[in-house]
C-alpha positions as CSV (number, residue, x, y, z in Angstrom):
1,X,-199.3,77.2,100.0
2,X,-195.6,78.2,100.4
3,X,-193.3,77.5,97.5
4,X,-190.1,75.6,98.2
5,X,-187.4,76.5,95.8
6,X,-184.3,74.3,95.3
7,X,-181.2,74.8,93.3
8,X,-181.6,71.5,91.6
9,X,-184.2,68.8,91.0
10,X,-181.9,66.4,92.8
11,X,-182.0,68.6,95.9
12,X,-185.8,68.3,95.8
13,X,-186.1,64.6,95.3
14,X,-183.2,63.1,97.2
15,X,-183.3,62.4,100.9
16,X,-180.0,63.9,101.8
17,X,-177.6,66.6,100.5
18,X,-175.0,63.9,100.0
19,X,-177.3,61.8,97.8
20,X,-178.3,64.9,95.8
21,X,-174.6,65.8,95.2
22,X,-173.9,62.3,94.0
23,X,-176.8,62.4,91.6
24,X,-175.7,65.8,90.3
25,X,-172.3,64.5,89.5
26,X,-173.6,61.4,87.9
27,X,-176.1,63.3,85.7
28,X,-173.4,65.7,84.5
29,X,-171.1,62.8,83.5
30,X,-173.9,60.9,81.8
31,X,-174.8,64.0,79.8
32,X,-171.2,64.6,78.8
33,X,-170.8,61.0,77.7
34,X,-174.0,61.1,75.7
35,X,-173.0,64.3,74.0
36,X,-169.6,62.8,73.2
37,X,-171.2,59.7,71.7
38,X,-173.6,61.8,69.6
39,X,-171.1,64.4,68.4
40,X,-168.6,61.6,67.5
41,X,-171.5,59.9,65.6
42,X,-170.7,56.6,67.2
43,X,-173.1,53.7,67.1
44,X,-173.9,52.1,70.4
45,X,-171.6,49.2,69.5
46,X,-168.7,51.5,68.6
47,X,-169.3,53.5,71.8
48,X,-169.3,50.3,73.8
49,X,-165.9,49.3,72.5
50,X,-164.5,52.7,73.2
51,X,-165.9,52.9,76.7
52,X,-165.0,49.3,77.5
53,X,-168.6,48.3,78.3
54,X,-171.4,46.3,76.6
55,X,-173.9,47.8,74.1
56,X,-176.8,47.4,76.6
57,X,-174.8,49.6,79.1
58,X,-174.4,52.3,76.4
59,X,-178.2,52.0,75.8
60,X,-178.8,52.5,79.5
61,X,-176.5,55.6,79.4
62,X,-178.1,57.3,76.4
63,X,-181.6,56.5,77.8
64,X,-180.6,58.3,81.1
65,X,-180.9,55.3,83.4
66,X,-178.9,57.0,86.1
67,X,-179.8,54.4,88.7
68,X,-177.7,51.9,86.8
69,X,-174.4,53.8,87.1
70,X,-172.1,54.4,90.0
71,X,-170.0,57.6,90.0
72,X,-166.7,55.7,89.6
73,X,-168.0,53.8,86.6
74,X,-168.9,57.0,84.9
75,X,-165.5,58.5,85.6
76,X,-163.8,55.4,84.1
77,X,-166.1,55.6,81.0
78,X,-165.3,59.3,80.6
79,X,-161.6,58.6,80.8
80,X,-161.8,55.8,78.3
81,X,-163.6,58.2,75.9
82,X,-160.7,60.6,76.2
83,X,-162.7,63.2,78.2
84,X,-161.0,65.2,80.9
85,X,-162.8,65.7,84.1
86,X,-162.3,68.8,86.2
87,X,-163.6,69.1,89.7
88,X,-164.3,72.2,91.8
89,X,-165.1,72.0,95.5
90,X,-166.6,75.0,97.4
91,X,-168.6,75.7,100.4
92,X,-172.4,75.1,100.1
93,X,-174.5,78.2,99.9
């Protein structure tokens, strides 16, 4: 049996390169937001106020429910949290 190696789990499970890239970006933003919430020692209610969302949305975020978040929503939440997002675009390998 031949081994197929991919650069990311998203490359392996998504149907298209476009979907995989979207998932990679969403997962990075979600991890950054979760880390920010934890390092700031915010309760979910405090984080919800900061991010401009409800507490159940924060719960979805910290539980990794990636299917419930669009990329633009996560960008808005990161900006509300005072996080700076940098983007780099390069040719695919």
